[in-house]
ROBA-30889 format. One record per residue: y, z, x of N, C-alpha, C in turn. Coordinates in nm, 3 decimals, decimal comma. Each point is the difference from the previous one (the first is absolute). Layout:
! residues N
(atom (Y; Z; X); (Y; Z; X); (Y; Z; X))
...
This chain:
! residues 282
(atom (0,562; 2,036; 2,312); (-0,121; -0,131; -0,074); (-0,149; 0,015; 0,087))
(atom (-0,077; 0,020; -0,031); (-0,122; 0,005; 0,079); (-0,090; -0,139; -0,014))
(atom (0,005; -0,080; 0,119); (-0,097; -0,082; 0,047); (-0,102; -0,057; -0,004))
(atom (-0,107; -0,020; -0,091); (-0,188; 0,018; 0,024); (-0,045; -0,166; 0,013))
(atom (-0,038; 0,024; 0,166); (-0,102; -0,179; 0,018); (-0,099; 0,036; 0,012))
(atom (-0,048; -0,086; -0,072); (-0,138; -0,052; -0,052); (-0,106; -0,087; 0,088))
(atom (-0,094; -0,004; 0,070); (-0,106; -0,116; -0,072); (0,115; -0,139; -0,066))
(atom (-0,038; -0,172; 0,020); (0,034; -0,018; -0,072); (-0,098; 0,014; -0,093))
(atom (-0,048; -0,079; -0,142); (-0,150; 0,006; -0,066); (0,057; -0,168; -0,109))
(atom (-0,100; -0,049; -0,036); (0,043; -0,045; -0,138); (0,117; 0,027; -0,122))
(atom (-0,024; 0,130; -0,036); (0,065; 0,064; -0,092); (0,157; -0,007; 0,073))
(atom (0,042; -0,036; 0,079); (0,120; -0,015; 0,060); (0,041; -0,158; -0,022))
(atom (-0,078; -0,107; -0,002); (0,054; -0,122; -0,034); (0,107; -0,083; -0,063))
(atom (-0,003; 0,106; -0,127); (0,088; -0,010; -0,089); (0,163; 0,023; 0,022))
(atom (-0,007; 0,158; 0,086); (0,104; 0,027; 0,001); (0,099; -0,043; 0,159))
(atom (-0,121; -0,095; 0,051); (0,015; -0,020; 0,120); (0,089; -0,157; -0,032))
(atom (-0,057; -0,066; -0,063); (0,039; -0,150; -0,074); (0,168; 0,037; -0,048))
(atom (0,010; 0,082; -0,041); (0,130; 0,079; -0,088); (0,118; 0,001; 0,142))
(atom (-0,068; 0,137; 0,111); (0,123; -0,049; 0,119); (0,008; -0,103; 0,059))
(atom (-0,138; -0,138; 0,004); (0,049; -0,063; 0,033); (0,142; -0,090; -0,063))
(atom (-0,065; -0,036; -0,161); (0,038; -0,075; -0,061); (0,208; 0,023; -0,023))
(atom (0,023; 0,146; 0,049); (0,085; 0,009; 0,048); (0,140; 0,018; 0,095))
(atom (-0,158; -0,004; 0,091); (0,093; -0,079; 0,169); (0,024; -0,116; -0,010))
(atom (-0,068; -0,084; -0,070); (0,008; -0,176; -0,016); (0,113; 0,038; -0,039))
(atom (0,026; 0,041; -0,125); (0,172; -0,065; -0,066); (0,084; 0,080; 0,050))
(atom (-0,036; 0,103; 0,105); (0,197; -0,017; 0,047); (-0,084; -0,086; 0,139))
(atom (-0,041; -0,059; 0,052); (-0,063; -0,080; 0,124); (0,075; -0,180; -0,081))
(atom (0,001; 0,031; -0,117); (0,007; -0,169; -0,082); (0,148; 0,072; 0,011))
(atom (0,048; 0,086; -0,056); (0,183; 0,015; -0,012); (0,056; -0,065; 0,082))
(atom (-0,054; 0,024; 0,138); (0,082; -0,064; 0,134); (-0,057; -0,105; -0,008))
(atom (-0,088; -0,052; 0,019); (-0,095; -0,092; 0,034); (-0,045; -0,091; -0,092))
(atom (0,080; -0,062; -0,084); (-0,050; -0,048; -0,158); (-0,095; -0,166; 0,061))
(atom (-0,060; -0,030; 0,126); (-0,032; -0,102; -0,005); (-0,205; 0,045; 0,089))
(atom (-0,010; 0,091; -0,097); (-0,118; 0,132; 0,029); (-0,071; -0,027; -0,126))
(atom (-0,094; -0,033; 0,018); (-0,091; -0,032; -0,107); (-0,036; 0,102; -0,118))
(atom (0,013; -0,124; -0,174); (0,007; 0,145; -0,112); (-0,150; 0,025; 0,034))
(atom (-0,003; 0,099; -0,025); (-0,152; 0,049; 0,064); (-0,025; 0,088; -0,140))
(atom (-0,153; -0,006; -0,060); (-0,009; 0,116; -0,081); (-0,131; 0,001; -0,021))
(atom (-0,058; 0,003; 0,133); (-0,140; 0,029; 0,017); (-0,068; 0,147; 0,112))
(atom (0,127; 0,078; -0,027); (0,045; 0,150; 0,072); (-0,162; 0,065; 0,013))
(atom (-0,056; 0,028; -0,112); (-0,118; 0,039; 0,013); (-0,126; -0,079; 0,133))
(atom (0,030; -0,118; -0,019); (-0,138; -0,114; 0,030); (0,072; 0,093; 0,138))
(atom (0,119; -0,059; 0,072); (0,064; -0,004; 0,149); (-0,034; 0,141; 0,060))
(atom (-0,025; 0,078; -0,100); (-0,022; 0,140; 0,091); (-0,157; 0,071; 0,009))
(atom (-0,062; -0,099; -0,129); (-0,150; -0,063; 0,067); (-0,079; -0,015; 0,073))
(atom (0,077; -0,106; 0,050); (-0,024; -0,100; 0,119); (-0,047; 0,057; 0,075))
(atom (0,156; 0,093; 0,070); (0,024; 0,121; 0,051); (-0,135; 0,092; 0,027))
(atom (-0,022; 0,077; -0,100); (-0,101; 0,075; 0,048); (-0,161; -0,090; -0,037))
(atom (0,025; -0,105; -0,051); (-0,174; -0,073; 0,051); (-0,015; 0,000; 0,170))
(atom (0,107; -0,045; 0,083); (-0,014; -0,044; 0,166); (-0,096; 0,118; 0,004))
(atom (-0,100; -0,059; 0,102); (-0,128; 0,081; 0,105); (0,099; 0,098; 0,077))
(atom (-0,068; 0,156; -0,023); (0,052; 0,137; -0,004); (0,123; 0,010; -0,018))
(atom (0,035; -0,030; -0,149); (0,180; 0,062; 0,002); (-0,008; 0,136; -0,042))
(atom (0,059; 0,038; 0,018); (0,073; 0,153; -0,038); (0,090; -0,005; -0,039))
(atom (0,083; 0,106; -0,054); (0,089; 0,045; 0,007); (0,045; 0,143; -0,095))
(atom (0,117; 0,007; -0,019); (0,035; 0,138; -0,046); (0,133; -0,028; -0,130))
(atom (0,029; 0,077; -0,132); (0,056; 0,045; -0,045); (0,116; 0,081; -0,038))
(atom (0,095; 0,014; -0,025); (0,070; 0,151; -0,027); (0,092; -0,003; -0,113))
(atom (-0,076; 0,106; -0,072); (0,064; 0,085; -0,109); (0,151; 0,070; 0,038))
(atom (0,005; -0,065; -0,056); (0,161; 0,185; -0,074); (0,010; 0,017; -0,148))
(atom (-0,017; 0,101; 0,018); (-0,040; 0,120; -0,114); (-0,082; -0,083; -0,074))
(atom (-0,117; -0,069; 0,019); (-0,090; 0,022; -0,075); (0,006; -0,192; -0,007))
(atom (0,107; -0,097; 0,049); (-0,006; -0,132; -0,095); (0,016; -0,115; 0,188))
(atom (-0,070; -0,095; 0,025); (0,035; -0,080; 0,098); (0,102; -0,002; 0,048))
(atom (0,037; 0,032; 0,113); (0,143; -0,063; 0,051); (-0,013; -0,090; 0,095))
(atom (-0,150; -0,058; 0,111); (-0,002; -0,072; 0,057); (-0,096; -0,003; 0,031))
(atom (-0,097; -0,141; 0,104); (-0,041; 0,033; 0,045); (-0,038; -0,121; 0,135))
(atom (-0,117; 0,045; 0,053); (-0,018; -0,098; 0,109); (-0,121; -0,040; 0,043))
(atom (-0,104; -0,141; -0,008); (-0,100; -0,055; 0,064); (0,016; -0,049; 0,037))
(atom (-0,117; 0,024; 0,155); (-0,001; -0,076; 0,083); (-0,191; -0,073; 0,029))
(atom (0,016; -0,052; 0,115); (-0,135; -0,055; 0,040); (-0,016; -0,075; 0,080))
(atom (-0,130; -0,009; 0,105); (0,045; -0,036; 0,180); (0,000; -0,161; 0,010))
(atom (0,092; -0,022; 0,101); (-0,017; -0,147; 0,015); (0,045; 0,036; 0,104))
(atom (-0,035; -0,152; 0,054); (-0,013; -0,080; 0,103); (0,179; 0,060; 0,081))
(atom (-0,008; -0,012; 0,153); (0,103; 0,074; 0,062); (0,068; -0,224; -0,005))
(atom (0,046; -0,027; -0,054); (0,017; -0,101; 0,080); (-0,039; -0,066; 0,136))
(atom (0,074; 0,018; 0,083); (-0,037; -0,127; 0,139); (-0,009; 0,112; 0,141))
(atom (-0,062; 0,121; -0,122); (0,028; 0,141; 0,160); (-0,205; 0,043; -0,010))
(atom (-0,049; -0,088; -0,142); (-0,114; 0,063; 0,048); (-0,049; 0,158; -0,135))
(atom (-0,123; 0,019; 0,006); (-0,013; 0,164; -0,072); (0,073; -0,043; -0,172))
(atom (0,059; 0,171; -0,007); (0,056; -0,027; -0,181); (0,092; 0,094; -0,009))
(atom (0,041; -0,043; -0,099); (0,116; 0,090; -0,092); (-0,049; 0,009; -0,131))
(atom (0,077; 0,105; -0,055); (0,027; 0,045; -0,186); (0,140; -0,062; 0,058))
(atom (0,009; -0,104; -0,135); (0,071; -0,128; -0,036); (0,024; 0,107; -0,180))
(atom (0,155; -0,013; -0,062); (0,019; -0,004; -0,099); (0,021; -0,110; -0,038))
(atom (0,036; -0,027; -0,102); (0,050; -0,152; -0,031); (0,079; 0,034; -0,108))
(atom (0,133; -0,129; -0,039); (0,085; 0,140; -0,072); (-0,068; 0,016; -0,159))
(atom (-0,085; -0,039; -0,022); (-0,078; 0,116; -0,158); (-0,074; 0,105; 0,013))
(atom (-0,027; 0,016; 0,172); (-0,047; 0,152; -0,028); (0,154; 0,074; 0,038))
(atom (0,077; 0,019; -0,053); (0,042; 0,056; 0,062); (0,142; -0,009; -0,163))
(atom (0,042; 0,119; -0,028); (0,134; 0,021; -0,070); (0,038; 0,158; -0,044))
(atom (0,121; 0,036; -0,008); (-0,001; 0,180; 0,012); (0,117; -0,037; -0,101))
(atom (0,022; 0,103; -0,102); (0,134; 0,008; -0,133); (0,114; 0,083; 0,135))
(atom (-0,018; 0,063; 0,108); (0,121; -0,012; 0,122); (-0,044; -0,032; 0,134))
(atom (0,070; -0,033; 0,060); (-0,066; -0,031; 0,129); (-0,056; 0,125; 0,128))
(atom (0,048; 0,153; 0,011); (-0,069; 0,084; 0,081); (-0,114; -0,001; -0,104))
(atom (-0,064; 0,014; -0,078); (-0,141; -0,027; -0,052); (-0,080; -0,072; 0,150))
(atom (0,086; -0,068; 0,001); (-0,107; -0,133; 0,140); (-0,085; 0,050; 0,094))
(atom (0,109; 0,155; 0,045); (-0,061; 0,075; 0,146); (-0,086; 0,090; -0,048))
(atom (-0,001; 0,051; -0,101); (-0,073; 0,085; -0,108); (-0,193; -0,054; 0,033))
(atom (0,062; -0,160; -0,049); (-0,164; -0,088; -0,031); (-0,046; -0,046; 0,137))
(atom (0,107; -0,047; 0,064); (-0,041; -0,023; 0,117); (-0,085; 0,139; 0,106))
(atom (0,019; 0,135; -0,017); (0,002; 0,048; 0,093); (-0,193; 0,052; -0,111))
(atom (0,024; 0,031; -0,113); (-0,154; 0,000; -0,089); (-0,075; -0,078; 0,085))
(atom (0,020; -0,099; -0,058); (-0,067; -0,150; 0,048); (-0,112; -0,031; 0,162))
(atom (0,152; -0,008; 0,101); (0,020; 0,037; 0,173); (-0,114; 0,126; 0,007))
(atom (-0,068; 0,052; -0,065); (-0,075; 0,139; 0,083); (-0,172; -0,045; -0,032))
(atom (0,016; -0,094; -0,111); (-0,171; -0,015; -0,011); (0,013; -0,135; 0,083))
(atom (0,089; -0,123; -0,020); (-0,039; -0,091; 0,122); (0,027; 0,015; 0,100))
(atom (0,095; 0,088; 0,053); (-0,061; 0,063; 0,169); (-0,123; 0,084; 0,003))
(atom (-0,007; 0,029; -0,088); (-0,155; 0,044; 0,061); (-0,102; -0,110; -0,001))
(atom (-0,054; -0,116; -0,101); (-0,017; -0,098; -0,001); (0,042; -0,093; 0,127))
(atom (0,022; 0,035; 0,083); (0,050; -0,077; 0,170); (0,106; -0,090; 0,025))
(atom (0,134; -0,005; -0,123); (0,070; -0,056; -0,053); (0,172; 0,039; 0,114))
(atom (0,075; -0,068; 0,082); (0,075; 0,075; 0,032); (0,103; -0,109; -0,011))
(atom (0,008; -0,121; -0,032); (0,090; -0,085; -0,025); (0,015; -0,068; -0,205))
(atom (0,122; 0,030; -0,050); (0,022; -0,037; -0,097); (0,138; -0,066; -0,038))
(atom (-0,031; -0,083; -0,125); (0,091; -0,098; -0,046); (0,061; 0,006; -0,136))
(atom (0,073; 0,006; -0,059); (0,037; -0,003; -0,142); (0,109; -0,130; -0,022))
(atom (-0,038; -0,038; -0,096); (0,119; -0,105; -0,086); (0,063; 0,054; -0,132))
(atom (0,195; 0,038; 0,016); (0,028; 0,018; -0,035); (0,115; -0,041; -0,080))
(atom (0,076; -0,002; -0,087); (0,097; -0,040; -0,076); (0,102; -0,049; 0,143))
(atom (0,104; -0,117; 0,036); (0,036; 0,005; 0,092); (0,186; 0,082; -0,089))
(atom (0,012; -0,046; -0,128); (0,164; 0,029; -0,082); (-0,017; 0,198; 0,040))
(atom (-0,107; 0,056; -0,025); (0,010; 0,135; 0,016); (0,021; 0,089; 0,144))
(atom (0,125; 0,006; 0,001); (-0,003; 0,076; 0,125); (-0,023; 0,165; 0,042))
(atom (-0,021; 0,030; -0,149); (-0,035; 0,143; 0,023); (-0,189; 0,055; 0,021))
(atom (0,007; -0,149; -0,049); (-0,167; 0,013; 0,002); (-0,038; -0,108; 0,133))
(atom (0,077; -0,028; 0,061); (0,013; -0,027; 0,205); (-0,029; 0,116; 0,061))
(atom (0,143; 0,008; -0,045); (-0,003; 0,157; 0,082); (-0,100; 0,125; -0,039))
(atom (0,005; -0,003; -0,042); (-0,150; 0,121; 0,010); (-0,135; -0,036; 0,074))
(atom (0,016; -0,114; -0,027); (-0,165; -0,088; 0,130); (0,088; 0,026; 0,109))
(atom (0,131; -0,057; 0,031); (-0,004; 0,059; 0,081); (-0,014; 0,113; 0,113))
(atom (0,036; 0,040; -0,077); (0,022; 0,197; 0,012); (-0,136; 0,055; -0,021))
(atom (-0,132; -0,088; 0,031); (-0,115; 0,030; 0,033); (-0,047; -0,052; 0,144))
(atom (0,093; -0,094; 0,046); (-0,102; -0,019; 0,129); (0,041; -0,209; -0,009))
(atom (0,038; -0,054; -0,098); (-0,049; -0,114; -0,059); (0,131; -0,091; 0,094))
(atom (-0,043; -0,161; -0,022); (0,097; -0,054; 0,080); (0,005; -0,110; -0,062))
(atom (0,102; -0,097; -0,032); (-0,033; -0,103; -0,064); (-0,085; -0,107; 0,114))
(atom (-0,063; -0,046; -0,044); (-0,108; -0,152; 0,037); (0,115; -0,138; -0,004))
(atom (0,024; -0,044; -0,157); (0,051; -0,115; -0,018); (0,059; 0,070; -0,138))
(atom (0,020; -0,115; -0,099); (0,051; -0,032; -0,112); (-0,055; -0,125; -0,061))
(atom (-0,079; 0,011; -0,129); (-0,036; -0,052; -0,108); (0,151; -0,140; -0,064))
(atom (0,041; -0,098; -0,045); (0,099; -0,027; -0,062); (-0,052; -0,108; -0,136))
(atom (0,105; -0,061; -0,058); (-0,040; -0,050; -0,093); (0,140; -0,038; -0,050))
(atom (-0,006; -0,182; 0,014); (0,148; -0,056; -0,034); (-0,067; -0,158; -0,100))
(atom (0,123; -0,030; -0,031); (0,016; -0,146; -0,075); (-0,041; -0,133; 0,081))
(atom (-0,082; -0,064; -0,032); (-0,039; -0,129; 0,105); (0,128; -0,094; -0,057))
(atom (0,068; -0,049; 0,152); (0,090; -0,110; -0,074); (0,047; -0,106; 0,115))
(atom (0,006; -0,143; -0,004); (0,041; -0,032; 0,166); (0,106; 0,037; 0,006))
(atom (-0,007; 0,019; 0,150); (0,109; 0,030; 0,084); (0,081; -0,083; 0,040))
(atom (0,148; 0,025; 0,063); (-0,027; -0,129; 0,097); (-0,005; -0,012; 0,126))
(atom (-0,015; -0,085; 0,111); (-0,079; 0,029; 0,073); (0,122; 0,010; 0,189))
(atom (-0,108; 0,116; 0,062); (0,094; 0,030; 0,044); (-0,039; 0,004; 0,163))
(atom (0,095; -0,054; 0,098); (0,010; -0,091; 0,118); (-0,025; 0,147; 0,088))
(atom (-0,140; 0,043; -0,020); (-0,041; 0,065; 0,146); (-0,004; -0,045; 0,145))
(atom (-0,012; -0,151; -0,030); (-0,097; -0,030; 0,135); (-0,123; -0,015; 0,041))
(atom (-0,048; 0,050; -0,151); (-0,180; 0,013; -0,045); (-0,058; -0,123; -0,067))
(atom (-0,161; -0,018; -0,021); (-0,009; -0,059; -0,057); (-0,086; 0,095; -0,091))
(atom (-0,005; -0,046; -0,140); (-0,057; 0,109; -0,082); (-0,153; -0,124; -0,004))
(atom (-0,160; 0,034; -0,001); (-0,102; -0,051; -0,047); (-0,121; 0,092; -0,089))
(atom (-0,065; -0,091; -0,018); (-0,167; 0,084; -0,082); (-0,030; 0,004; 0,122))
(atom (-0,088; 0,086; 0,001); (-0,129; 0,087; 0,082); (-0,096; -0,006; -0,074))
(atom (-0,064; -0,048; 0,147); (-0,151; -0,059; 0,017); (-0,117; 0,080; 0,013))
(atom (-0,140; 0,033; 0,014); (-0,076; 0,065; 0,081); (0,045; -0,034; 0,123))
(atom (0,019; -0,109; 0,058); (0,024; 0,024; 0,161); (0,085; 0,047; 0,028))
(atom (0,096; 0,102; -0,104); (0,157; 0,059; 0,052); (-0,075; 0,140; -0,051))
(atom (-0,129; 0,048; 0,004); (-0,031; 0,171; -0,046); (-0,027; 0,050; 0,180))
(atom (0,007; -0,057; 0,121); (0,049; 0,084; 0,101); (0,142; 0,012; -0,027))
(atom (0,040; 0,010; -0,024); (0,213; -0,012; -0,003); (0,019; 0,053; -0,138))
(atom (-0,041; 0,004; -0,027); (-0,035; 0,091; -0,184); (-0,059; 0,163; 0,062))
(atom (-0,114; -0,022; 0,078); (-0,022; 0,141; 0,050); (0,107; 0,077; 0,107))
(atom (0,041; -0,049; 0,101); (0,076; -0,032; 0,092); (0,130; 0,109; -0,086))
(atom (0,067; -0,066; -0,093); (0,145; 0,069; -0,056); (-0,078; 0,107; -0,097))
(atom (-0,121; -0,003; -0,069); (-0,080; 0,104; -0,093); (0,018; 0,164; 0,105))
(atom (-0,012; -0,106; 0,102); (-0,083; 0,180; 0,199); (0,159; 0,014; -0,009))
(atom (0,138; -0,046; -0,008); (0,084; 0,042; 0,088); (-0,009; 0,131; -0,004))
(atom (0,077; 0,009; -0,205); (0,035; 0,110; -0,020); (-0,075; 0,161; 0,075))
(atom (-0,202; -0,023; 0,033); (-0,026; 0,102; 0,018); (0,040; 0,045; 0,181))
(atom (0,001; -0,147; 0,044); (0,048; 0,037; 0,119); (0,147; 0,080; 0,078))
(atom (0,080; -0,042; -0,133); (0,097; 0,032; -0,007); (0,023; 0,187; 0,009))
(atom (-0,116; -0,035; -0,092); (0,029; 0,210; -0,042); (-0,073; 0,105; 0,097))
(atom (-0,064; -0,112; 0,114); (-0,112; 0,080; 0,041); (0,147; 0,060; 0,172))
(atom (0,082; -0,038; -0,028); (0,139; 0,019; 0,095); (0,082; 0,102; -0,087))
(atom (0,087; 0,054; 0,087); (0,122; 0,124; -0,010); (0,043; -0,042; -0,134))
(atom (0,105; 0,040; -0,082); (-0,087; 0,115; -0,051); (-0,070; 0,053; -0,112))
(atom (-0,149; -0,136; 0,049); (-0,084; 0,045; -0,158); (-0,123; 0,125; 0,096))
(atom (-0,029; -0,119; 0,149); (-0,131; 0,078; 0,047); (-0,133; -0,017; -0,078))
(atom (-0,003; -0,075; -0,093); (-0,100; -0,044; -0,092); (-0,128; 0,035; 0,053))
(atom (-0,009; -0,006; 0,110); (-0,178; 0,041; 0,066); (-0,078; -0,215; -0,084))
(atom (0,086; -0,072; -0,053); (-0,064; -0,127; 0,000); (-0,014; -0,131; 0,126))
(atom (-0,100; -0,034; -0,008); (-0,034; -0,071; 0,153); (0,064; -0,140; -0,034))
(atom (0,039; -0,026; 0,148); (0,143; -0,116; -0,007); (-0,086; -0,155; -0,068))
(atom (-0,107; -0,001; 0,033); (-0,120; -0,122; -0,106); (0,024; -0,157; 0,077))
(atom (0,042; 0,027; 0,153); (-0,003; -0,134; 0,050); (-0,108; -0,049; -0,017))
(atom (-0,125; 0,061; 0,082); (-0,111; -0,055; -0,041); (-0,075; -0,093; -0,069))
(atom (0,056; 0,062; -0,148); (-0,075; -0,013; -0,105); (0,031; -0,121; -0,125))
(atom (0,120; -0,011; 0,056); (0,050; -0,015; -0,096); (0,025; -0,155; -0,066))
(atom (-0,067; -0,057; 0,090); (-0,045; -0,154; -0,020); (-0,105; -0,072; -0,097))
(atom (-0,046; 0,166; 0,004); (-0,120; -0,001; -0,071); (0,024; 0,036; -0,191))
(atom (0,088; 0,023; 0,030); (0,047; 0,111; -0,188); (0,010; -0,196; -0,046))
(atom (-0,045; 0,108; -0,193); (0,015; -0,123; -0,069); (0,049; 0,087; -0,137))
(atom (-0,037; -0,053; -0,130); (0,068; 0,067; -0,083); (-0,116; 0,012; -0,106))
(atom (0,001; 0,112; -0,111); (-0,125; 0,015; -0,044); (-0,065; -0,136; -0,070))
(atom (0,163; -0,035; -0,080); (-0,029; -0,078; -0,074); (0,156; -0,146; 0,016))
(atom (-0,081; -0,059; 0,081); (0,158; -0,112; 0,071); (0,024; -0,084; -0,133))
(atom (-0,096; -0,044; -0,073); (0,092; -0,069; -0,150); (0,069; 0,099; -0,096))
(atom (-0,047; 0,129; 0,017); (0,111; 0,053; -0,114); (0,153; 0,037; 0,031))
(atom (0,073; -0,042; 0,163); (0,105; -0,012; 0,016); (0,069; -0,166; 0,059))
(atom (0,057; 0,063; 0,021); (0,164; -0,178; 0,029); (0,019; -0,003; 0,121))
(atom (-0,061; -0,005; 0,094); (0,142; 0,053; 0,104); (0,075; -0,171; 0,053))
(atom (0,176; 0,097; 0,002); (0,047; -0,100; 0,071); (0,067; 0,033; 0,106))
(atom (0,009; -0,102; 0,147); (0,063; 0,027; 0,121); (0,118; -0,037; 0,042))
(atom (0,081; 0,058; 0,099); (0,101; -0,056; -0,007); (-0,028; -0,027; 0,161))
(atom (0,007; -0,128; 0,034); (0,003; -0,087; 0,108); (0,128; -0,012; 0,092))
(atom (-0,010; -0,003; 0,157); (0,163; -0,009; 0,084); (-0,062; -0,064; 0,047))
(atom (0,034; -0,193; 0,068); (-0,029; 0,011; 0,072); (-0,149; -0,010; 0,073))
(atom (-0,081; -0,012; -0,099); (-0,205; 0,036; -0,017); (-0,012; 0,109; 0,029))
(atom (0,058; 0,128; 0,035); (-0,010; 0,102; -0,041); (-0,016; 0,112; -0,095))
(atom (-0,066; 0,049; -0,059); (0,031; 0,118; -0,129); (0,040; 0,090; -0,007))
(atom (0,117; 0,017; -0,082); (0,064; 0,141; 0,081); (0,019; 0,046; -0,136))
(atom (-0,040; -0,011; -0,129); (-0,036; 0,072; -0,143); (-0,090; -0,030; -0,065))
(atom (-0,056; 0,119; -0,062); (-0,116; -0,108; -0,145); (0,087; 0,141; -0,096))
(atom (-0,035; -0,049; -0,138); (0,006; 0,043; -0,157); (-0,084; -0,045; -0,041))
(atom (-0,123; 0,066; -0,094); (-0,059; 0,005; -0,047); (-0,031; 0,042; -0,153))
(atom (-0,003; -0,148; -0,100); (0,030; 0,101; -0,117); (-0,167; -0,012; -0,127))
(atom (0,016; 0,053; -0,057); (-0,109; 0,066; -0,041); (0,018; -0,056; -0,238))
(atom (-0,102; -0,086; -0,026); (0,037; -0,039; -0,120); (0,046; 0,078; -0,123))
(atom (0,054; 0,078; -0,067); (-0,026; 0,043; -0,104); (-0,074; 0,052; -0,147))
(atom (-0,061; 0,075; -0,013); (-0,116; -0,025; -0,038); (0,056; -0,012; -0,134))
(atom (-0,182; -0,053; -0,104); (0,062; 0,000; -0,131); (-0,086; 0,056; -0,075))
(atom (0,145; 0,099; -0,059); (-0,044; 0,135; -0,100); (-0,020; -0,041; -0,104))
(atom (-0,021; -0,098; -0,044); (-0,094; -0,037; -0,156); (-0,092; 0,150; -0,026))
(atom (0,020; 0,080; -0,090); (-0,133; 0,049; 0,004); (-0,128; -0,076; -0,022))
(atom (-0,134; 0,092; -0,007); (-0,039; -0,041; 0,052); (-0,099; 0,018; -0,151))
(atom (-0,114; -0,189; -0,050); (-0,060; 0,019; -0,135); (-0,063; 0,126; -0,039))
(atom (-0,005; 0,041; -0,173); (-0,085; 0,068; -0,034); (-0,163; -0,005; 0,116))
(atom (-0,081; 0,128; 0,094); (-0,088; 0,001; 0,019); (-0,013; -0,077; 0,064))
(atom (0,091; -0,081; 0,075); (0,013; -0,071; 0,097); (-0,019; 0,096; 0,147))
(atom (0,069; 0,125; 0,004); (0,017; 0,094; 0,088); (-0,114; 0,140; 0,005))
(atom (-0,076; 0,073; 0,072); (-0,044; 0,123; -0,074); (0,058; 0,110; 0,134))
(atom (0,118; 0,048; -0,030); (0,117; 0,116; 0,074); (-0,152; 0,085; 0,084))
(atom (0,023; 0,038; 0,136); (-0,099; 0,083; 0,050); (0,042; 0,117; -0,074))
(atom (-0,091; 0,112; 0,031); (0,063; 0,130; -0,023); (0,062; 0,091; 0,120))
(atom (0,106; 0,078; -0,071); (0,060; 0,041; 0,080); (-0,096; 0,131; 0,142))
(atom (0,038; 0,039; 0,078); (-0,094; 0,028; 0,102); (0,048; 0,098; 0,119))
(atom (0,136; 0,086; -0,039); (0,043; 0,088; 0,049); (-0,104; 0,141; -0,022))
(atom (0,063; 0,023; 0,136); (-0,084; 0,114; -0,034); (0,041; 0,155; 0,010))
(atom (-0,090; 0,051; -0,086); (0,030; 0,126; -0,085); (-0,011; 0,100; 0,087))
(atom (-0,005; 0,057; 0,123); (-0,017; 0,042; 0,072); (0,098; 0,126; 0,122))
(atom (0,074; 0,107; -0,054); (0,066; 0,049; 0,104); (0,106; 0,031; -0,097))
(atom (0,124; 0,021; 0,059); (0,121; 0,047; -0,061); (0,060; 0,125; 0,044))
(atom (0,095; -0,021; -0,029); (0,144; 0,108; 0,007); (0,079; 0,065; -0,083))
(atom (0,030; 0,121; 0,003); (0,109; 0,051; -0,149); (0,160; 0,095; 0,170))
(atom (0,153; -0,055; -0,089); (0,018; -0,008; 0,053); (0,170; 0,089; -0,077))
(atom (0,016; 0,096; 0,054); (0,071; 0,100; -0,097); (0,140; -0,113; 0,057))
(atom (0,074; 0,021; 0,139); (0,078; -0,041; -0,032); (0,042; -0,145; 0,078))
(atom (0,022; -0,041; 0,126); (0,054; -0,135; 0,048); (-0,106; 0,034; 0,129))
(atom (-0,038; -0,099; 0,054); (-0,126; -0,001; 0,082); (0,017; -0,115; 0,058))
(atom (0,078; -0,022; 0,173); (0,043; -0,029; 0,074); (-0,111; -0,082; 0,086))
(atom (-0,038; -0,098; -0,027); (-0,044; -0,119; 0,112); (0,007; -0,132; 0,022))
(atom (-0,154; -0,481; -0,019); (0,055; -0,177; -0,066); (-0,076; -0,096; -0,065))
(atom (-0,641; -1,626; -0,511); (0,069; -0,062; 0,146); (0,073; -0,088; -0,157))
(atom (0,069; 0,024; 0,030); (0,126; -0,095; -0,134); (0,000; -0,067; -0,118))
(atom (-0,128; -0,123; -0,006); (0,002; -0,043; -0,094); (0,000; 0,005; -0,142))
(atom (-0,084; 0,117; -0,006); (0,004; -0,022; -0,140); (0,044; 0,161; -0,019))
(atom (0,137; 0,030; 0,022); (0,057; 0,090; 0,011); (0,181; 0,015; 0,014))
(atom (-0,032; -0,182; -0,010); (0,129; -0,050; 0,096); (0,174; 0,027; -0,125))
(atom (-0,050; -0,015; -0,159); (0,095; 0,127; -0,104); (0,070; 0,140; 0,033))
(atom (-0,082; 0,111; 0,096); (0,046; 0,029; 0,009); (0,029; 0,094; 0,129))
(atom (-0,017; -0,104; 0,116); (0,047; 0,034; 0,116); (0,115; -0,076; 0,032))
(atom (0,102; 0,050; 0,098); (0,107; -0,005; 0,020); (0,093; 0,143; 0,072))
(atom (-0,142; 0,060; 0,117); (0,030; 0,108; -0,004); (0,048; 0,024; 0,180))
(atom (-0,037; 0,110; 0,119); (0,012; 0,037; 0,064); (-0,169; 0,041; 0,024))
(atom (-0,073; -0,056; 0,086); (-0,106; 0,105; 0,080); (0,064; 0,035; 0,056))
(atom (-0,057; 0,157; 0,011); (-0,012; 0,090; 0,100); (-0,076; 0,010; 0,108))
(atom (-0,050; 0,053; 0,087); (-0,086; 0,025; 0,111); (0,032; 0,141; 0,034))
(atom (-0,127; 0,014; 0,026); (-0,031; 0,185; 0,064); (-0,077; -0,050; 0,113))
(atom (0,035; 0,019; 0,106); (-0,089; -0,012; 0,129); (-0,078; 0,122; -0,052))
(atom (0,059; 0,096; 0,064); (-0,096; 0,125; 0,056); (0,024; 0,108; -0,151))
(atom (-0,062; 0,121; -0,051); (-0,024; 0,083; -0,052); (0,132; 0,097; 0,015))
(atom (0,094; 0,006; -0,019); (0,052; 0,127; 0,124); (-0,021; 0,135; -0,041))
């Protein structure tokens, strides 16, 4: 079986949409609460329309068997940038193809100065998660979905209250706790501790998030951010003009065997996966 890796271009959109559709069908079979999505080509187009997006497609005996599209994105609270692949930016017919796709795509990304990468993959697909783990990625966190319902109160000795703009320093403190933790053993991530500047932190869109805080004896000891579900009703005819996909066409590689070399709102219907993070290109 010869596997050919080519730059992703407009001619691969339909094949990528079919791969994404099949991936989502498998995902929904294990998590029925995921959205009944039918705009798979548009999902892939949005990934290609991101600024400086590029990617690759895998052909097995001439037929598309996987794709990977990523684009430069901010690197969370660390500063700098990384290559981020959302869940609509990657699908494969076989998990092992993810390794070949990343090997080819990362050559260019690394030449462009990127050495940090993140990709979102379906949480149910253990084989695909394992394939990404074996090229040096690690689990950063997991998205989830559940029915909303009234729950019985739990006596945790805390008061739960809605957050306000006055709570931004507290929210920022919790947001940065993870980064401070990862600077220590065993991660040694190189992150700063942020003690000097966390009080100045704010969110990009304070009205977008619904914060809730847990207080005990006047001290904030926990927080949660809720994000309202998107309105997925289709746009009226003529109401939206999709940007033309702009995945780059340069580069490419032919592989004769196995080559060993890793915001939420408008794509919630596809989400319930693992964002995997690769700090350095191995």
